[in-house]
PDB file of N, CA, C and O in Angstrom:
ATOM      1  N   UNK A   1     136.574 191.283 101.112  1.00  0.00           N
ATOM      2  CA  UNK A   1     135.567 190.274 100.946  1.00  0.00           C
ATOM      3  C   UNK A   1     134.639 190.734  99.833  1.00  0.00           C
ATOM      4  O   UNK A   1     134.220 191.891  99.798  1.00  0.00           O
ATOM      5  N   UNK A   2     134.327 189.838  98.944  1.00  0.00           N
ATOM      6  CA  UNK A   2     133.491 190.192  97.803  1.00  0.00           C
ATOM      7  C   UNK A   2     132.023 190.213  98.205  1.00  0.00           C
ATOM      8  O   UNK A   2     131.645 189.690  99.254  1.00  0.00           O
ATOM      9  N   UNK A   3     131.216 190.814  97.371  1.00  0.00           N
ATOM     10  CA  UNK A   3     129.786 190.907  97.638  1.00  0.00           C
ATOM     11  C   UNK A   3     129.150 189.522  97.676  1.00  0.00           C
ATOM     12  O   UNK A   3     128.274 189.267  98.502  1.00  0.00           O
ATOM     13  N   UNK A   4     129.572 188.649  96.812  1.00  0.00           N
ATOM     14  CA  UNK A   4     129.024 187.287  96.777  1.00  0.00           C
ATOM     15  C   UNK A   4     129.363 186.546  98.071  1.00  0.00           C
ATOM     16  O   UNK A   4     128.524 185.833  98.621  1.00  0.00           O
ATOM     17  N   UNK A   5     130.574 186.714  98.545  1.00  0.00           N
ATOM     18  CA  UNK A   5     130.980 186.045  99.788  1.00  0.00           C
ATOM     19  C   UNK A   5     130.173 186.579 100.971  1.00  0.00           C
ATOM     20  O   UNK A   5     129.793 185.820 101.862  1.00  0.00           O
ATOM     21  N   UNK A   6     129.913 187.884 100.975  1.00  0.00           N
ATOM     22  CA  UNK A   6     129.109 188.465 102.050  1.00  0.00           C
ATOM     23  C   UNK A   6     127.679 187.917 102.032  1.00  0.00           C
ATOM     24  O   UNK A   6     127.110 187.623 103.083  1.00  0.00           O
ATOM     25  N   UNK A   7     127.114 187.785 100.855  1.00  0.00           N
ATOM     26  CA  UNK A   7     125.744 187.265 100.729  1.00  0.00           C
ATOM     27  C   UNK A   7     125.689 185.817 101.213  1.00  0.00           C
ATOM     28  O   UNK A   7     124.767 185.433 101.933  1.00  0.00           O
ATOM     29  N   UNK A   8     126.669 185.025 100.819  1.00  0.00           N
ATOM     30  CA  UNK A   8     126.703 183.623 101.238  1.00  0.00           C
ATOM     31  C   UNK A   8     126.885 183.525 102.749  1.00  0.00           C
ATOM     32  O   UNK A   8     126.225 182.721 103.406  1.00  0.00           O
ATOM     33  N   UNK A   9     127.776 184.338 103.297  1.00  0.00           N
ATOM     34  CA  UNK A   9     128.009 184.330 104.732  1.00  0.00           C
ATOM     35  C   UNK A   9     126.763 184.775 105.500  1.00  0.00           C
ATOM     36  O   UNK A   9     126.439 184.198 106.538  1.00  0.00           O
ATOM     37  N   UNK A  10     126.067 185.789 105.002  1.00  0.00           N
ATOM     38  CA  UNK A  10     124.832 186.251 105.649  1.00  0.00           C
ATOM     39  C   UNK A  10     123.745 185.187 105.583  1.00  0.00           C
ATOM     40  O   UNK A  10     123.031 184.971 106.562  1.00  0.00           O
ATOM     41  N   UNK A  11     123.613 184.530 104.455  1.00  0.00           N
ATOM     42  CA  UNK A  11     122.612 183.473 104.305  1.00  0.00           C
ATOM     43  C   UNK A  11     122.914 182.315 105.265  1.00  0.00           C
ATOM     44  O   UNK A  11     122.005 181.746 105.869  1.00  0.00           O
ATOM     45  N   UNK A  12     124.183 181.980 105.394  1.00  0.00           N
ATOM     46  CA  UNK A  12     124.594 180.906 106.300  1.00  0.00           C
ATOM     47  C   UNK A  12     124.289 181.280 107.755  1.00  0.00           C
ATOM     48  O   UNK A  12     123.823 180.450 108.535  1.00  0.00           O
ATOM     49  N   UNK A  13     124.560 182.540 108.107  1.00  0.00           N
ATOM     50  CA  UNK A  13     124.298 182.993 109.479  1.00  0.00           C
ATOM     51  C   UNK A  13     122.801 182.968 109.779  1.00  0.00           C
ATOM     52  O   UNK A  13     122.403 182.545 110.864  1.00  0.00           O
ATOM     53  N   UNK A  14     121.970 183.409 108.845  1.00  0.00           N
ATOM     54  CA  UNK A  14     120.527 183.387 109.042  1.00  0.00           C
ATOM     55  C   UNK A  14     119.986 181.962 109.074  1.00  0.00           C
ATOM     56  O   UNK A  14     118.994 181.695 109.752  1.00  0.00           O
ATOM     57  N   UNK A  15     120.617 181.054 108.357  1.00  0.00           N
ATOM     58  CA  UNK A  15     120.176 179.656 108.371  1.00  0.00           C
ATOM     59  C   UNK A  15     120.442 179.018 109.734  1.00  0.00           C
ATOM     60  O   UNK A  15     119.669 178.162 110.165  1.00  0.00           O
ATOM     61  N   UNK A  16     121.509 179.409 110.417  1.00  0.00           N
ATOM     62  CA  UNK A  16     121.846 178.846 111.716  1.00  0.00           C
ATOM     63  C   UNK A  16     121.071 179.488 112.861  1.00  0.00           C
ATOM     64  O   UNK A  16     120.941 178.888 113.928  1.00  0.00           O
ATOM     65  N   UNK A  17     120.563 180.681 112.659  1.00  0.00           N
ATOM     66  CA  UNK A  17     119.884 181.404 113.728  1.00  0.00           C
ATOM     67  C   UNK A  17     118.698 180.643 114.325  1.00  0.00           C
ATOM     68  O   UNK A  17     118.627 180.544 115.549  1.00  0.00           O
ATOM     69  N   UNK A  18     117.770 180.103 113.542  1.00  0.00           N
ATOM     70  CA  UNK A  18     116.655 179.375 114.152  1.00  0.00           C
ATOM     71  C   UNK A  18     117.110 178.117 114.906  1.00  0.00           C
ATOM     72  O   UNK A  18     116.468 177.723 115.880  1.00  0.00           O
ATOM     73  N   UNK A  19     118.185 177.495 114.479  1.00  0.00           N
ATOM     74  CA  UNK A  19     118.660 176.282 115.141  1.00  0.00           C
ATOM     75  C   UNK A  19     119.208 176.583 116.527  1.00  0.00           C
ATOM     76  O   UNK A  19     119.083 175.751 117.425  1.00  0.00           O
ATOM     77  N   UNK A  20     119.807 177.741 116.722  1.00  0.00           N
ATOM     78  CA  UNK A  20     120.335 178.069 118.040  1.00  0.00           C
ATOM     79  C   UNK A  20     119.202 178.293 119.036  1.00  0.00           C
ATOM     80  O   UNK A  20     119.336 177.951 120.210  1.00  0.00           O
ATOM     81  N   UNK A  21     118.095 178.860 118.583  1.00  0.00           N
ATOM     82  CA  UNK A  21     116.959 179.074 119.470  1.00  0.00           C
ATOM     83  C   UNK A  21     116.195 177.776 119.720  1.00  0.00           C
ATOM     84  O   UNK A  21     115.585 177.615 120.778  1.00  0.00           O
ATOM     85  N   UNK A  22     116.220 176.858 118.772  1.00  0.00           N
ATOM     86  CA  UNK A  22     115.504 175.598 118.935  1.00  0.00           C
ATOM     87  C   UNK A  22     116.151 174.725 120.001  1.00  0.00           C
ATOM     88  O   UNK A  22     115.482 173.870 120.581  1.00  0.00           O
ATOM     89  N   UNK A  23     117.423 174.919 120.267  1.00  0.00           N
ATOM     90  CA  UNK A  23     118.115 174.095 121.250  1.00  0.00           C
ATOM     91  C   UNK A  23     117.739 174.477 122.679  1.00  0.00           C
ATOM     92  O   UNK A  23     117.937 173.673 123.591  1.00  0.00           O
ATOM     93  N   UNK A  24     117.210 175.663 122.901  1.00  0.00           N
ATOM     94  CA  UNK A  24     116.822 176.095 124.235  1.00  0.00           C
ATOM     95  C   UNK A  24     115.546 175.371 124.662  1.00  0.00           C
ATOM     96  O   UNK A  24     114.612 175.263 123.868  1.00  0.00           O
ATOM     97  N   UNK A  25     115.486 174.874 125.895  1.00  0.00           N
ATOM     98  CA  UNK A  25     114.265 174.189 126.326  1.00  0.00           C
ATOM     99  C   UNK A  25     113.107 175.162 126.480  1.00  0.00           C
ATOM    100  O   UNK A  25     113.281 176.314 126.877  1.00  0.00           O
ATOM    101  N   UNK A  26     111.937 174.669 126.157  1.00  0.00           N
ATOM    102  CA  UNK A  26     110.742 175.494 126.294  1.00  0.00           C
ATOM    103  C   UNK A  26     110.388 175.614 127.771  1.00  0.00           C
ATOM    104  O   UNK A  26     110.574 174.657 128.523  1.00  0.00           O
ATOM    105  N   UNK A  27     109.887 176.758 128.199  1.00  0.00           N
ATOM    106  CA  UNK A  27     109.496 176.887 129.608  1.00  0.00           C
ATOM    107  C   UNK A  27     108.341 175.942 129.929  1.00  0.00           C
ATOM    108  O   UNK A  27     107.496 175.669 129.077  1.00  0.00           O
ATOM    109  N   UNK A  28     108.312 175.451 131.156  1.00  0.00           N
ATOM    110  CA  UNK A  28     107.254 174.536 131.582  1.00  0.00           C
ATOM    111  C   UNK A  28     105.927 175.275 131.595  1.00  0.00           C
ATOM    112  O   UNK A  28     105.866 176.430 132.017  1.00  0.00           O
ATOM    113  N   UNK A  29     104.880 174.635 131.145  1.00  0.00           N
ATOM    114  CA  UNK A  29     103.585 175.301 131.168  1.00  0.00           C
ATOM    115  C   UNK A  29     103.103 175.531 132.599  1.00  0.00           C
ATOM    116  O   UNK A  29     103.450 174.788 133.517  1.00  0.00           O
ATOM    117  N   UNK A  30     102.307 176.564 132.764  1.00  0.00           N
ATOM    118  CA  UNK A  30     101.793 176.901 134.092  1.00  0.00           C
ATOM    119  C   UNK A  30     100.907 175.797 134.646  1.00  0.00           C
ATOM    120  O   UNK A  30     100.763 175.668 135.862  1.00  0.00           O
ATOM    121  N   UNK A  31     100.313 174.998 133.766  1.00  0.00           N
ATOM    122  CA  UNK A  31      99.437 173.917 134.201  1.00  0.00           C
ATOM    123  C   UNK A  31     100.197 172.901 135.046  1.00  0.00           C
ATOM    124  O   UNK A  31      99.629 172.356 135.993  1.00  0.00           O
ATOM    125  N   UNK A  32     101.469 172.626 134.731  1.00  0.00           N
ATOM    126  CA  UNK A  32     102.259 171.675 135.506  1.00  0.00           C
ATOM    127  C   UNK A  32     102.441 172.181 136.933  1.00  0.00           C
ATOM    128  O   UNK A  32     102.358 171.392 137.874  1.00  0.00           O
ATOM    129  N   UNK A  33     102.682 173.450 137.113  1.00  0.00           N
ATOM    130  CA  UNK A  33     102.823 174.024 138.445  1.00  0.00           C
ATOM    131  C   UNK A  33     101.499 173.958 139.203  1.00  0.00           C
ATOM    132  O   UNK A  33     101.481 173.699 140.407  1.00  0.00           O
ATOM    133  N   UNK A  34     100.418 174.187 138.515  1.00  0.00           N
ATOM    134  CA  UNK A  34      99.087 174.150 139.141  1.00  0.00           C
ATOM    135  C   UNK A  34      98.781 172.745 139.658  1.00  0.00           C
ATOM    136  O   UNK A  34      98.248 172.594 140.757  1.00  0.00           O
ATOM    137  N   UNK A  35      99.112 171.722 138.877  1.00  0.00           N
ATOM    138  CA  UNK A  35      98.887 170.342 139.312  1.00  0.00           C
ATOM    139  C   UNK A  35      99.669 170.054 140.582  1.00  0.00           C
ATOM    140  O   UNK A  35      99.131 169.459 141.516  1.00  0.00           O
ATOM    141  N   UNK A  36     100.916 170.462 140.631  1.00  0.00           N
ATOM    142  CA  UNK A  36     101.756 170.193 141.795  1.00  0.00           C
ATOM    143  C   UNK A  36     101.188 170.863 143.044  1.00  0.00           C
ATOM    144  O   UNK A  36     101.199 170.265 144.120  1.00  0.00           O
ATOM    145  N   UNK A  37     100.697 172.080 142.919  1.00  0.00           N
ATOM    146  CA  UNK A  37     100.122 172.808 144.052  1.00  0.00           C
ATOM    147  C   UNK A  37      98.855 172.113 144.546  1.00  0.00           C
ATOM    148  O   UNK A  37      98.685 171.901 145.746  1.00  0.00           O
ATOM    149  N   UNK A  38      97.975 171.763 143.621  1.00  0.00           N
ATOM    150  CA  UNK A  38      96.708 171.124 144.002  1.00  0.00           C
ATOM    151  C   UNK A  38      96.937 169.727 144.571  1.00  0.00           C
ATOM    152  O   UNK A  38      96.297 169.344 145.549  1.00  0.00           O
ATOM    153  N   UNK A  39      97.836 168.974 143.972  1.00  0.00           N
ATOM    154  CA  UNK A  39      98.128 167.629 144.469  1.00  0.00           C
ATOM    155  C   UNK A  39      98.725 167.698 145.870  1.00  0.00           C
ATOM    156  O   UNK A  39      98.354 166.914 146.744  1.00  0.00           O
ATOM    157  N   UNK A  40      99.645 168.630 146.086  1.00  0.00           N
ATOM    158  CA  UNK A  40     100.263 168.775 147.408  1.00  0.00           C
ATOM    159  C   UNK A  40      99.222 169.156 148.455  1.00  0.00           C
ATOM    160  O   UNK A  40      99.281 168.672 149.586  1.00  0.00           O
ATOM    161  N   UNK A  41      98.277 170.010 148.098  1.00  0.00           N
ATOM    162  CA  UNK A  41      97.223 170.402 149.041  1.00  0.00           C
ATOM    163  C   UNK A  41      96.363 169.204 149.420  1.00  0.00           C
ATOM    164  O   UNK A  41      96.029 169.032 150.592  1.00  0.00           O
ATOM    165  N   UNK A  42      96.002 168.378 148.452  1.00  0.00           N
ATOM    166  CA  UNK A  42      95.198 167.191 148.739  1.00  0.00           C
ATOM    167  C   UNK A  42      95.969 166.188 149.590  1.00  0.00           C
ATOM    168  O   UNK A  42      95.401 165.575 150.494  1.00  0.00           O
ATOM    169  N   UNK A  43      97.247 166.017 149.308  1.00  0.00           N
ATOM    170  CA  UNK A  43      98.061 165.082 150.081  1.00  0.00           C
ATOM    171  C   UNK A  43      98.232 165.560 151.522  1.00  0.00           C
ATOM    172  O   UNK A  43      98.155 164.763 152.457  1.00  0.00           O
ATOM    173  N   UNK A  44      98.464 166.857 151.697  1.00  0.00           N
ATOM    174  CA  UNK A  44      98.618 167.416 153.047  1.00  0.00           C
ATOM    175  C   UNK A  44      97.323 167.297 153.839  1.00  0.00           C
ATOM    176  O   UNK A  44      97.348 167.006 155.035  1.00  0.00           O
ATOM    177  N   UNK A  45      96.191 167.522 153.175  1.00  0.00           N
ATOM    178  CA  UNK A  45      94.909 167.414 153.847  1.00  0.00           C
ATOM    179  C   UNK A  45      94.648 165.968 154.272  1.00  0.00           C
ATOM    180  O   UNK A  45      94.138 165.723 155.365  1.00  0.00           O
ATOM    181  N   UNK A  46      94.995 165.023 153.416  1.00  0.00           N
ATOM    182  CA  UNK A  46      94.836 163.611 153.750  1.00  0.00           C
ATOM    183  C   UNK A  46      95.685 163.243 154.960  1.00  0.00           C
ATOM    184  O   UNK A  46      95.235 162.508 155.839  1.00  0.00           O
ATOM    185  N   UNK A  47      96.910 163.754 155.003  1.00  0.00           N
ATOM    186  CA  UNK A  47      97.792 163.458 156.136  1.00  0.00           C
ATOM    187  C   UNK A  47      97.271 164.093 157.421  1.00  0.00           C
ATOM    188  O   UNK A  47      97.313 163.464 158.478  1.00  0.00           O
ATOM    189  N   UNK A  48      96.786 165.320 157.346  1.00  0.00           N
ATOM    190  CA  UNK A  48      96.326 166.038 158.539  1.00  0.00           C
ATOM    191  C   UNK A  48      95.042 165.437 159.106  1.00  0.00           C
ATOM    192  O   UNK A  48      94.894 165.317 160.322  1.00  0.00           O
ATOM    193  N   UNK A  49      94.111 165.057 158.221  1.00  0.00           N
ATOM    194  CA  UNK A  49      92.814 164.554 158.666  1.00  0.00           C
ATOM    195  C   UNK A  49      92.779 163.030 158.778  1.00  0.00           C
ATOM    196  O   UNK A  49      91.767 162.451 159.174  1.00  0.00           O
ATOM    197  N   UNK A  50      93.882 162.396 158.428  1.00  0.00           N
ATOM    198  CA  UNK A  50      93.973 160.928 158.463  1.00  0.00           C
ATOM    199  C   UNK A  50      92.854 160.277 157.652  1.00  0.00           C
ATOM    200  O   UNK A  50      92.242 159.298 158.079  1.00  0.00           O
ATOM    201  N   UNK A  51      92.606 160.839 156.483  1.00  0.00           N
ATOM    202  CA  UNK A  51      91.615 160.295 155.558  1.00  0.00           C
ATOM    203  C   UNK A  51      92.347 159.635 154.392  1.00  0.00           C
ATOM    204  O   UNK A  51      93.465 160.010 154.037  1.00  0.00           O
ATOM    205  N   UNK A  52      91.688 158.652 153.818  1.00  0.00           N
ATOM    206  CA  UNK A  52      92.279 157.935 152.697  1.00  0.00           C
ATOM    207  C   UNK A  52      92.371 158.789 151.444  1.00  0.00           C
ATOM    208  O   UNK A  52      91.616 159.745 151.263  1.00  0.00           O
ATOM    209  N   UNK A  53      93.298 158.429 150.600  1.00  0.00           N
ATOM    210  CA  UNK A  53      93.493 159.110 149.328  1.00  0.00           C
ATOM    211  C   UNK A  53      93.808 158.046 148.283  1.00  0.00           C
ATOM    212  O   UNK A  53      94.373 156.998 148.596  1.00  0.00           O
ATOM    213  N   UNK A  54      93.441 158.328 147.055  1.00  0.00           N
ATOM    214  CA  UNK A  54      93.715 157.407 145.953  1.00  0.00           C
ATOM    215  C   UNK A  54      94.624 158.114 144.963  1.00  0.00           C
ATOM    216  O   UNK A  54      94.303 159.202 144.485  1.00  0.00           O
ATOM    217  N   UNK A  55      95.748 157.504 144.659  1.00  0.00           N
ATOM    218  CA  UNK A  55      96.681 158.049 143.684  1.00  0.00           C
ATOM    219  C   UNK A  55      96.599 157.218 142.409  1.00  0.00           C
ATOM    220  O   UNK A  55      96.482 155.994 142.459  1.00  0.00           O
ATOM    221  N   UNK A  56      96.660 157.888 141.285  1.00  0.00           N
ATOM    222  CA  UNK A  56      96.757 157.196 140.002  1.00  0.00           C
ATOM    223  C   UNK A  56      98.211 157.329 139.559  1.00  0.00           C
ATOM    224  O   UNK A  56      98.703 158.427 139.299  1.00  0.00           O
ATOM    225  N   UNK A  57      98.882 156.184 139.482  1.00  0.00           N
ATOM    226  CA  UNK A  57     100.307 156.152 139.146  1.00  0.00           C
ATOM    227  C   UNK A  57     100.480 155.225 137.956  1.00  0.00           C
ATOM    228  O   UNK A  57     100.320 154.011 138.084  1.00  0.00           O
ATOM    229  N   UNK A  58     100.803 155.780 136.815  1.00  0.00           N
ATOM    230  CA  UNK A  58     100.984 154.963 135.614  1.00  0.00           C
ATOM    231  C   UNK A  58      99.738 154.176 135.246  1.00  0.00           C
ATOM    232  O   UNK A  58      99.839 153.058 134.741  1.00  0.00           O
ATOM    233  N   UNK A  59      98.564 154.746 135.492  1.00  0.00           N
ATOM    234  CA  UNK A  59      97.312 154.076 135.163  1.00  0.00           C
ATOM    235  C   UNK A  59      96.826 153.109 136.225  1.00  0.00           C
ATOM    236  O   UNK A  59      95.744 152.540 136.078  1.00  0.00           O
ATOM    237  N   UNK A  60      97.584 152.903 137.283  1.00  0.00           N
ATOM    238  CA  UNK A  60      97.206 151.991 138.352  1.00  0.00           C
ATOM    239  C   UNK A  60      96.778 152.767 139.591  1.00  0.00           C
ATOM    240  O   UNK A  60      97.285 153.857 139.855  1.00  0.00           O
ATOM    241  N   UNK A  61      95.846 152.202 140.345  1.00  0.00           N
ATOM    242  CA  UNK A  61      95.357 152.830 141.574  1.00  0.00           C
ATOM    243  C   UNK A  61      96.224 152.433 142.760  1.00  0.00           C
ATOM    244  O   UNK A  61      96.561 151.262 142.932  1.00  0.00           O
ATOM    245  N   UNK A  62      96.578 153.408 143.566  1.00  0.00           N
ATOM    246  CA  UNK A  62      97.288 153.178 144.820  1.00  0.00           C
ATOM    247  C   UNK A  62      96.459 153.871 145.900  1.00  0.00           C
ATOM    248  O   UNK A  62      96.310 155.093 145.887  1.00  0.00           O
ATOM    249  N   UNK A  63      95.923 153.085 146.833  1.00  0.00           N
ATOM    250  CA  UNK A  63      95.013 153.615 147.845  1.00  0.00           C
ATOM    251  C   UNK A  63      95.667 153.484 149.220  1.00  0.00           C
ATOM    252  O   UNK A  63      96.300 152.472 149.522  1.00  0.00           O
ATOM    253  N   UNK A  64      95.507 154.511 150.042  1.00  0.00           N
ATOM    254  CA  UNK A  64      96.040 154.446 151.390  1.00  0.00           C
ATOM    255  C   UNK A  64      95.908 155.768 152.116  1.00  0.00           C
ATOM    256  O   UNK A  64      95.273 156.706 151.633  1.00  0.00           O
ATOM    257  N   UNK A  65      96.521 155.823 153.290  1.00  0.00           N
ATOM    258  CA  UNK A  65      96.564 157.032 154.099  1.00  0.00           C
ATOM    259  C   UNK A  65      97.956 157.630 153.988  1.00  0.00           C
ATOM    260  O   UNK A  65      98.949 156.911 154.088  1.00  0.00           O
ATOM    261  N   UNK A  66      98.037 158.931 153.783  1.00  0.00           N
ATOM    262  CA  UNK A  66      99.337 159.599 153.671  1.00  0.00           C
ATOM    263  C   UNK A  66      99.959 159.695 155.059  1.00  0.00           C
ATOM    264  O   UNK A  66      99.350 160.233 155.984  1.00  0.00           O
ATOM    265  N   UNK A  67     101.175 159.171 155.197  1.00  0.00           N
ATOM    266  CA  UNK A  67     101.881 159.258 156.474  1.00  0.00           C
ATOM    267  C   UNK A  67     103.029 160.251 156.421  1.00  0.00           C
ATOM    268  O   UNK A  67     103.409 160.811 157.449  1.00  0.00           O
ATOM    269  N   UNK A  68     103.587 160.476 155.234  1.00  0.00           N
ATOM    270  CA  UNK A  68     104.690 161.440 155.091  1.00  0.00           C
ATOM    271  C   UNK A  68     104.736 161.947 153.658  1.00  0.00           C
ATOM    272  O   UNK A  68     104.407 161.228 152.714  1.00  0.00           O
ATOM    273  N   UNK A  69     105.151 163.201 153.518  1.00  0.00           N
ATOM    274  CA  UNK A  69     105.309 163.823 152.206  1.00  0.00           C
ATOM    275  C   UNK A  69     106.724 164.371 152.130  1.00  0.00           C
ATOM    276  O   UNK A  69     107.101 165.249 152.906  1.00  0.00           O
ATOM    277  N   UNK A  70     107.502 163.852 151.192  1.00  0.00           N
ATOM    278  CA  UNK A  70     108.867 164.330 150.990  1.00  0.00           C
ATOM    279  C   UNK A  70     108.956 165.160 149.728  1.00  0.00           C
ATOM    280  O   UNK A  70     107.967 165.294 149.007  1.00  0.00           O
ATOM    281  N   UNK A  71     110.124 165.719 149.444  1.00  0.00           N
ATOM    282  CA  UNK A  71     110.275 166.541 148.249  1.00  0.00           C
ATOM    283  C   UNK A  71     110.141 165.742 146.956  1.00  0.00           C
ATOM    284  O   UNK A  71     109.771 166.299 145.922  1.00  0.00           O
ATOM    285  N   UNK A  72     110.436 164.442 147.003  1.00  0.00           N
ATOM    286  CA  UNK A  72     110.356 163.630 145.791  1.00  0.00           C
ATOM    287  C   UNK A  72     109.508 162.375 145.948  1.00  0.00           C
ATOM    288  O   UNK A  72     109.398 161.591 145.004  1.00  0.00           O
ATOM    289  N   UNK A  73     108.905 162.163 147.123  1.00  0.00           N
ATOM    290  CA  UNK A  73     108.102 160.960 147.325  1.00  0.00           C
ATOM    291  C   UNK A  73     106.974 161.211 148.321  1.00  0.00           C
ATOM    292  O   UNK A  73     106.987 162.171 149.093  1.00  0.00           O
ATOM    293  N   UNK A  74     105.998 160.306 148.269  1.00  0.00           N
ATOM    294  CA  UNK A  74     104.878 160.304 149.204  1.00  0.00           C
ATOM    295  C   UNK A  74     104.839 158.913 149.825  1.00  0.00           C
ATOM    296  O   UNK A  74     104.942 157.915 149.111  1.00  0.00           O
ATOM    297  N   UNK A  75     104.693 158.837 151.136  1.00  0.00           N
ATOM    298  CA  UNK A  75     104.626 157.556 151.818  1.00  0.00           C
ATOM    299  C   UNK A  75     103.202 157.347 152.326  1.00  0.00           C
ATOM    300  O   UNK A  75     102.638 158.190 153.024  1.00  0.00           O
ATOM    301  N   UNK A  76     102.642 156.201 151.955  1.00  0.00           N
ATOM    302  CA  UNK A  76     101.278 155.842 152.316  1.00  0.00           C
ATOM    303  C   UNK A  76     101.284 154.589 153.176  1.00  0.00           C
ATOM    304  O   UNK A  76     102.255 153.832 153.183  1.00  0.00           O
ATOM    305  N   UNK A  77     100.197 154.380 153.897  1.00  0.00           N
ATOM    306  CA  UNK A  77      99.936 153.144 154.622  1.00  0.00           C
ATOM    307  C   UNK A  77      98.583 152.642 154.156  1.00  0.00           C
ATOM    308  O   UNK A  77      97.642 153.421 154.006  1.00  0.00           O
ATOM    309  N   UNK A  78      98.486 151.330 153.925  1.00  0.00           N
ATOM    310  CA  UNK A  78      97.213 150.754 153.501  1.00  0.00           C
ATOM    311  C   UNK A  78      96.923 149.503 154.310  1.00  0.00           C
ATOM    312  O   UNK A  78      97.743 149.088 155.128  1.00  0.00           O
ATOM    313  N   UNK A  79      95.774 148.904 154.090  1.00  0.00           N
ATOM    314  CA  UNK A  79      95.409 147.671 154.791  1.00  0.00           C
ATOM    315  C   UNK A  79      96.350 146.531 154.399  1.00  0.00           C
ATOM    316  O   UNK A  79      96.712 145.699 155.231  1.00  0.00           O
ATOM    317  N   UNK A  80      96.734 146.503 153.141  1.00  0.00           N
ATOM    318  CA  UNK A  80      97.563 145.416 152.638  1.00  0.00           C
ATOM    319  C   UNK A  80      99.045 145.611 152.932  1.00  0.00           C
ATOM    320  O   UNK A  80      99.776 144.642 153.139  1.00  0.00           O
ATOM    321  N   UNK A  81      99.485 146.870 152.949  1.00  0.00           N
ATOM    322  CA  UNK A  81     100.910 147.164 153.089  1.00  0.00           C
ATOM    323  C   UNK A  81     101.127 148.212 154.178  1.00  0.00           C
ATOM    324  O   UNK A  81     100.399 149.202 154.268  1.00  0.00           O
ATOM    325  N   UNK A  82     102.136 147.972 154.995  1.00  0.00           N
ATOM    326  CA  UNK A  82     102.450 148.924 156.059  1.00  0.00           C
ATOM    327  C   UNK A  82     103.090 150.188 155.509  1.00  0.00           C
ATOM    328  O   UNK A  82     102.967 151.262 156.098  1.00  0.00           O
ATOM    329  N   UNK A  83     103.770 150.059 154.382  1.00  0.00           N
ATOM    330  CA  UNK A  83     104.487 151.209 153.823  1.00  0.00           C
ATOM    331  C   UNK A  83     104.473 151.125 152.309  1.00  0.00           C
ATOM    332  O   UNK A  83     104.902 150.126 151.730  1.00  0.00           O
ATOM    333  N   UNK A  84     103.980 152.175 151.670  1.00  0.00           N
ATOM    334  CA  UNK A  84     103.972 152.286 150.216  1.00  0.00           C
ATOM    335  C   UNK A  84     104.647 153.600 149.870  1.00  0.00           C
ATOM    336  O   UNK A  84     104.193 154.658 150.304  1.00  0.00           O
ATOM    337  N   UNK A  85     105.723 153.552 149.096  1.00  0.00           N
ATOM    338  CA  UNK A  85     106.464 154.752 148.707  1.00  0.00           C
ATOM    339  C   UNK A  85     106.199 155.010 147.229  1.00  0.00           C
ATOM    340  O   UNK A  85     106.414 154.135 146.390  1.00  0.00           O
ATOM    341  N   UNK A  86     105.730 156.216 146.913  1.00  0.00           N
ATOM    342  CA  UNK A  86     105.394 156.598 145.544  1.00  0.00           C
ATOM    343  C   UNK A  86     106.213 157.819 145.165  1.00  0.00           C
ATOM    344  O   UNK A  86     106.276 158.788 145.921  1.00  0.00           O
ATOM    345  N   UNK A  87     106.841 157.777 143.997  1.00  0.00           N
ATOM    346  CA  UNK A  87     107.573 158.951 143.511  1.00  0.00           C
ATOM    347  C   UNK A  87     106.584 160.011 143.070  1.00  0.00           C
ATOM    348  O   UNK A  87     105.646 159.721 142.329  1.00  0.00           O
ATOM    349  N   UNK A  88     106.790 161.241 143.524  1.00  0.00           N
ATOM    350  CA  UNK A  88     105.845 162.328 143.234  1.00  0.00           C
ATOM    351  C   UNK A  88     105.767 162.651 141.751  1.00  0.00           C
ATOM    352  O   UNK A  88     104.701 163.018 141.255  1.00  0.00           O
ATOM    353  N   UNK A  89     106.876 162.521 141.039  1.00  0.00           N
ATOM    354  CA  UNK A  89     106.848 162.851 139.610  1.00  0.00           C
ATOM    355  C   UNK A  89     106.102 161.802 138.787  1.00  0.00           C
ATOM    356  O   UNK A  89     105.849 162.023 137.603  1.00  0.00           O
ATOM    357  N   UNK A  90     105.744 160.667 139.388  1.00  0.00           N
ATOM    358  CA  UNK A  90     105.011 159.618 138.689  1.00  0.00           C
ATOM    359  C   UNK A  90     103.503 159.694 138.925  1.00  0.00           C
ATOM    360  O   UNK A  90     102.740 158.970 138.285  1.00  0.00           O
ATOM    361  N   UNK A  91     103.070 160.560 139.834  1.00  0.00           N
ATOM    362  CA  UNK A  91     101.644 160.655 140.156  1.00  0.00           C
ATOM    363  C   UNK A  91     100.920 161.382 139.025  1.00  0.00           C
ATOM    364  O   UNK A  91     101.277 162.499 138.651  1.00  0.00           O
ATOM    365  N   UNK A  92      99.882 160.710 138.485  1.00  0.00           N
ATOM    366  CA  UNK A  92      99.075 161.289 137.404  1.00  0.00           C
ATOM    367  C   UNK A  92      97.845 162.007 137.938  1.00  0.00           C
ATOM    368  O   UNK A  92      97.390 162.983 137.343  1.00  0.00           O
ATOM    369  N   UNK A  93      97.302 161.530 139.059  1.00  0.00           N
ATOM    370  CA  UNK A  93      96.102 162.154 139.636  1.00  0.00           C
ATOM    371  C   UNK A  93      96.020 161.823 141.117  1.00  0.00           C
ATOM    372  O   UNK A  93      96.530 160.798 141.569  1.00  0.00           O
ATOM    373  N   UNK A  94      95.368 162.711 141.866  1.00  0.00           N
ATOM    374  CA  UNK A  94      95.120 162.509 143.292  1.00  0.00           C
ATOM    375  C   UNK A  94      93.609 162.620 143.492  1.00  0.00           C
ATOM    376  O   UNK A  94      92.995 163.633 143.159  1.00  0.00           O
ATOM    377  N   UNK A  95      93.024 161.550 144.045  1.00  0.00           N
ATOM    378  CA  UNK A  95      91.576 161.514 144.261  1.00  0.00           C
ATOM    379  C   UNK A  95      91.287 161.461 145.742  1.00  0.00           C
ATOM    380  O   UNK A  95      91.904 160.682 146.468  1.00  0.00           O
ATOM    381  N   UNK A  96      90.367 162.270 146.195  1.00  0.00           N
ATOM    382  CA  UNK A  96      89.971 162.273 147.600  1.00  0.00           C
ATOM    383  C   UNK A  96      90.656 163.363 148.372  1.00  0.00           C
ATOM    384  O   UNK A  96      91.713 163.867 147.993  1.00  0.00           O
ATOM    385  N   UNK A  97      90.021 163.713 149.465  1.00  0.00           N
ATOM    386  CA  UNK A  97      90.569 164.731 150.361  1.00  0.00           C
ATOM    387  C   UNK A  97      90.279 164.363 151.776  1.00  0.00           C
ATOM    388  O   UNK A  97      90.657 165.093 152.693  1.00  0.00           O
TER     389      UNK A  97
END
């Protein structure tokens, strides 16, 4: 292999190196885990004390009492509806305890 071919091959390898690392997903920020912990604590407290809670879901308010907490959903009861099911990954904020 000639010196020119080695230089071209090395340049090509170095050009591809950053692209291989860019394909790896970035680790989730610690803030996302903190939100999940705090939201779960507020939801559990609402269920235990039978107090109302307000969820912000996609900019809309969902108000009710927590009746069940699943791994991917929260079930509420309100004056208007006997059963309201909210996906946990869609919750933007939890208000009240």
